[in-house]
C-alpha positions in Angstrom: 7.8 26.4 -33.5 8.3 23.9 -30.6 6.6 20.8 -31.4 4.1 19.2 -28.7 6.7 16.4 -27.2 9.5 19.5 -26.6 6.7 22.1 -25.5 5.7 19.1 -22.4 9.6 18.3 -21.6 9.8 22.5 -21.4 6.8 22.6 -18.9 8.0 19.5 -16.7 11.5 21.1 -16.3 9.8 24.7 -15.5 7.5 22.7 -12.9 11.0 21.0 -11.4 12.4 24.0 -10.9 9.7 25.7 -9.6 9.3 22.1 -6.8 12.7 23.6 -5.9 12.2 26.9 -4.8 9.2 25.9 -2.9 11.8 23.7 -1.2 14.3 26.3 -0.9 11.6 28.6 0.8 10.4 26.3 3.3 14.3 25.5 4.5 14.8 29.1 4.7 11.9 29.9 6.7 12.7 26.9 8.8 16.1 28.5 9.4 14.7 31.5 10.4 12.6 30.0 12.9 9.2 30.6 11.0 8.9 26.8 10.8 5.0 26.9 11.4 4.4 29.1 8.5 6.0 26.7 6.0 2.6 24.3 5.1 2.1 26.0 1.6 5.7 26.0 0.1 5.9 22.3 1.5 2.7 21.4 0.3 3.5 23.5 -3.3 6.8 21.8 -3.5 5.2 17.7 -3.3 2.6 18.4 -6.0 4.8 20.6 -8.4 7.4 17.7 -7.9 4.4 14.6 -8.8 3.3 17.1 -11.7 7.0 17.3 -12.8 7.8 13.6 -12.5 5.2 12.4 -14.8 7.4 13.7 -17.6 10.5 11.5 -16.5 10.0 7.8 -17.5 11.9 5.9 -14.5 10.4 8.3 -11.8 6.9 8.8 -13.1 5.3 5.6 -10.9 6.0 7.5 -7.7 4.0 10.8 -8.7 0.8 9.3 -7.0 3.1 8.4 -3.8 4.3 12.0 -3.6 0.9 13.7 -4.6 0.0 11.9 -1.0 2.8 12.9 0.8 1.5 16.6 -0.6 -1.8 15.5 1.5 -0.5 14.1 4.3 1.6 17.3 5.0 -1.4 19.6 4.6 -3.3 17.2 7.0 -0.4 18.0 9.7 -0.4 21.6 9.4 -4.1 22.3 8.6 -5.5 19.6 10.4 -9.0 20.7 11.1 -10.0 21.0 7.8 -9.4 17.2 7.2 -11.4 16.0 10.4 -14.6 17.7 9.9 -16.9 19.8 7.7 -19.6 21.5 10.2 -21.3 18.7 12.2 -20.3 16.3 9.7 -17.1 14.0 10.7 -14.6 13.3 7.8 -13.7 10.0 9.4 -17.1 8.8 8.3 -16.1 8.4 4.9 -13.3 5.7 5.6 -15.5 2.9 5.3 -17.9 3.9 2.1 -14.6 4.9 0.2 -12.7 1.1 0.8 -16.1 -0.1 -0.5 -16.1 1.9 -3.2 -12.4 1.0 -3.7 -12.7 -2.8 -3.1 -16.6 -2.9 -5.6 -13.4 -1.7 -8.0 -11.4 -4.1 -7.2 -14.2 -6.6 -7.7 -14.9 -5.2 -11.1 -10.9 -5.8 -12.1 -11.7 -9.2 -11.7 -13.4 -12.6 -13.2 -13.8 -15.7 -11.6 -11.0 -16.9 -13.5 -8.6 -15.3 -11.3 -9.4 -17.6 -8.5 -8.7 -20.7 -11.0 -5.0 -19.7 -10.1 -5.5 -21.6 -7.3 -6.4 -25.1 -9.6 -3.3 -24.2 -12.2 -0.4 -23.1 -10.1 -1.4 -25.0 -6.3 2.3 -24.8 -5.1 2.7 -21.1 -5.6 -0.8 -20.2 -4.2 -0.3 -22.3 -1.1 3.7 -21.1 -0.3 2.3 -17.4 -1.0 -0.4 -17.3 1.3 1.5 -19.2 4.1 4.5 -16.5 3.8 1.6 -13.5 3.7 -0.2 -14.9 6.8 2.9 -16.2 8.9 5.9 -13.8 8.1 3.9 -10.1 8.2 2.2 -11.0 11.5 5.0 -12.3 12.9 7.6 -9.5 11.7 4.3 -6.7 13.3 4.3 -8.6 16.7 8.3 -8.7 16.6 8.8 -5.2 15.4 5.7 -3.7 17.9 7.8 -5.1 20.7 11.0 -4.3 20.0 10.4 -0.4 19.5 8.1 -0.2 22.8 5.3 1.4 20.9 1.9 2.7 23.1 -0.4 -1.0 23.0 -2.7 0.5 20.5 -0.2 1.7 18.0 1.8 -1.8 18.5 -1.5 -3.1 17.7 -1.9 -1.1 14.0 1.6 -2.3 13.2 -0.1 -6.1 14.2 -3.3 -4.8 12.0 -1.4 -4.0 9.1 1.1 -7.2 9.1 -2.8 -9.1 9.6 -4.0 -7.9 6.2 -4.2 -9.4 2.7 -2.2 -8.1 0.1 -3.5 -4.8 -2.0 -4.1 -4.2 -5.4 -0.7 -2.0 -5.5 1.0 -5.7 -5.7 0.0 -6.7 -9.0 0.8 -3.3 -10.8 4.7 -4.2 -9.6 4.4 -7.6 -10.2 3.4 -6.2 -13.9 6.8 -3.8 -13.9 9.0 -5.9 -11.7 8.2 -9.0 -14.7 7.2 -11.7 -12.0 4.5 -14.0 -12.8 1.6 -11.6 -13.0 -1.4 -14.6 -13.4 0.2 -15.7 -9.4 0.2 -12.2 -8.3 -3.3 -11.7 -9.1 -4.4 -15.1 -7.7 -2.4 -14.7 -4.6 -4.2 -10.9 -3.9 -7.6 -12.3 -5.2 -7.5 -15.4 -2.6 -6.0 -13.2 0.2 -8.7 -10.9 0.3 -11.3 -13.5 0.4 -10.0 -15.1 3.4 -9.3 -11.7 5.3 -12.8 -12.0 7.0 -10.9 -15.3 8.7 -7.2 -15.0 8.7 -7.4 -10.9 10.0 -9.2 -11.4 13.1 -7.6 -14.8 13.7 -4.3 -13.2 13.8 -5.2 -10.2 15.3 -6.7 -12.3 18.6 -3.7 -14.3 18.7 -1.2 -11.3 18.3 -2.4 -8.2 19.2 -4.9 -9.7 21.7 -2.4 -8.6 24.8 -2.6 -5.3 23.6 -6.0 -4.3 23.1 -9.3 -6.1 23.0 -10.2 -8.2 19.9 -13.8 -9.3 19.3 -13.3 -11.9 16.6 -16.3 -12.4 15.4 -17.7 -8.3 14.8 -14.2 -8.1 13.2 -15.0 -10.8 11.0 -18.3 -9.0 10.2 -16.7 -5.6 10.0 -14.4 -7.7 7.2 -17.2 -9.0 5.5 -18.8 -5.7 4.7 -15.8 -3.8 3.8 -14.4 -6.7 1.5 -17.1 -8.9 0.8 -20.0 -7.9 -0.4 -18.3 -4.6 -2.4 -16.1 -7.5 -4.5 -18.8 -10.0 -4.9 -20.8 -6.6 -6.6 -18.0 -6.2 -8.1 -17.5 -9.3 -9.8 -21.3 -9.4 -10.7 -21.1 -5.9 -12.4 -18.1 -7.0 -14.7 -19.9 -10.5 -15.5 -22.7 -8.2 -17.1 -21.4 -5.3 -18.3 -17.9 -6.8 -18.8 -16.2 -4.8 -22.2 -19.3 -2.2 -22.3 -18.5 0.6 -20.6 -15.1 1.3 -21.0 -15.1 5.1 -19.4 -15.8 3.2 -16.3 -12.4 0.7 -16.7 -10.8 4.3 -17.1 -12.5 5.5 -14.0 -12.3 3.4 -11.3 -8.0 3.5 -11.2 -8.2 7.5 -10.6 -11.4 7.0 -8.7 -9.5 4.3 -6.2 -6.5 6.7 -5.9 -8.2 9.4 -4.8 -9.8 7.1 -2.4 -7.0 5.8 -0.8 -5.6 9.4 -0.6 -8.5 11.0 0.6 -8.4 8.2 3.3 -4.5 8.6 4.8 -5.1 12.7 4.8 -8.2 12.1 7.3 -6.3 9.2 9.0 -3.1 11.6 8.9 -5.2 14.4 10.5 -6.8 12.7 13.1 -3.6 11.4 14.6 -2.1 14.4 13.9 -0.7 14.4 17.8 0.7 11.2 18.2 2.2 11.0 14.6 4.6 14.4 16.1 5.8 12.6 18.8 5.8 9.1 17.4 6.2 9.6 14.0 10.0 8.7 13.2 9.9 5.4 14.9 6.6 4.6 13.0 8.7 5.3 9.4 11.5 3.1 10.9 9.0 0.5 12.1 7.6 0.5 8.4 11.0 0.6 6.5 12.1 -2.7 8.5 8.6 -4.2 8.2 8.5 -3.7 4.7 12.2 -4.8 3.9 11.8 -7.9 6.0 8.8 -9.0 4.3 10.5 -8.9 0.4 13.6 -10.5 2.0 12.0 -13.2 4.0 8.7 -13.6 1.0 11.3 -14.1 -1.7 13.5 -16.5 0.4 11.0 -18.1 1.0 9.7 -18.7 -2.7 13.2 -19.9 -3.0 13.5 -22.4 0.2 10.8 -24.2 -1.9 12.3 -24.6 -5.3 10.1 -21.9 -6.8 11.2 -20.0 -10.2 12.8 -16.3 -10.4 9.3 -15.1 -11.5 7.5 -16.5 -8.8 10.1 -15.4 -6.3 9.7 -12.0 -7.4 5.7 -12.4 -7.2 6.2 -13.5 -3.6 8.4 -11.4 -2.2 5.9 -8.5 -3.3 2.6 -10.0 -2.4 4.2 -10.5 1.0 5.7 -7.3 1.7 3.2 -5.2 0.4 -0.3 -5.0 2.0 -3.2 -3.8 2.0 -3.3 -0.2 4.3 -6.9 0.7 3.1 -8.4 -2.1 4.5 -6.5 -1.7 7.9 -7.5 1.6 8.4 -11.1 0.4 7.5 -10.6 -1.9 10.6 -9.0 0.6 13.1 -12.1 2.6 12.5 -14.7 0.2 12.9 -12.4 -0.7 16.4 -13.4 2.7 17.2 -9.3 3.2 16.7 -8.8 5.7 13.8 -6.1 7.8 15.3 -4.2 5.6 17.0 -4.9 2.0 15.6 -5.2 3.5 12.3 -2.0 5.2 12.2 0.3 2.8 11.3 -1.8 2.0 7.6 -1.8 5.4 7.4 2.3 5.7 7.6 3.2 1.8 6.3 0.6 3.0 2.8 3.1 5.5 0.7 6.2 3.8 2.2 5.2 0.5 0.6 4.7 2.6 -2.5 7.6 3.9 -2.8 9.8 1.2 -1.5 7.7 -1.5 -4.3 8.0 0.8 -7.2 11.4 1.2 -6.6 12.2 -2.7 -6.6 10.3 -3.5 -9.4 12.2 -0.7 -11.2 14.9 -2.3 -10.1 13.9 -5.9 -11.1 12.7 -4.7 -14.4 16.1 -4.1 -15.4 17.4 -7.8 -14.5 15.8 -10.5 -16.4 14.5 -13.4 -14.6 15.5 -16.3 -16.8 19.2 -15.2 -16.8 18.6 -15.0 -12.6 17.6 -18.3 -12.8 20.1 -19.5 -14.8 22.6 -17.8 -12.9 21.0 -20.0 -9.8 20.9 -23.4 -11.3 24.5 -23.0 -12.0 25.4 -21.6 -8.5 23.3 -24.8 -6.9 25.2 -27.0 -9.2 29.0 -25.5 -8.6 27.5 -26.4 -4.9 26.8 -29.9 -5.6 30.2 -30.5 -7.6 
């Protein structure tokens, strides 16, 4: 008899083969001009591929993002299922889901996460300065370069003006970066969001759409600050007493993010069909430039390799969920909300890839190599 481990490996291989068969059927149907009927096969392809990747040590981190692709595919082919249920508008779930996600973020934090400002002041200041300068400027520049419609352009500026998300902390851990600095930067940037995001939107997106600074500030406070405070209080009272809750919240958060992206994709399906490829290209440029400029911004201020990796990930990875919630509060989820929906999955793919590449490179050896090069230049 085969041992359980071998049986699991065989199961993953079968899932992978089935995913390829589903993809092949989809390609054939497109070639015979029956592309409109490929929806179920493409959804099966992504779902089966996501399950198959769970069995691969290197690629299993991509399984959640692949599942999001499955959800997005379903919403593109069958948008009616993801916009309304009877008379109920599914987009009404976005803000409560975000509040639940932010509450979960609060339960995973404690006051000591904010003490990093005192312990690592230079890293925090450099990280925040890069976060709230590089990304909104990039968003504005890319929106102008591509000539997007005003509301789509405002969405790109919005994702650039949002704080970093919890995913950056996971990537920092995988990349052998400074996890403590990453957590502190995420926490502080999130608390600054009610002030900084409306300010940056007013400055850079005001020419695209009307921006009500105070209304946006109150919306972000409602979505972010109150749930995080509630989560911090919950963690303070019940820390270590609700292990089932600690295990469940990450799964609930991932499901919430997937549902939010699906709802927004369905709402903005028509716009995505016309500008989708350009929006994906904009996401790739925005994200890659954020990593690059964040990393070298850290190097400019003589930060070590671990801190530079951290700042790169914090700058390059934005809180797409929060941006989606703000778009909904503005009443423009089908247009302004498109950029967060497209940028979010891409950031997970690129962040995982970058973290995997860095994981195989010792940060201490990179520091030694940099110091040697600097010494040679001085000589």
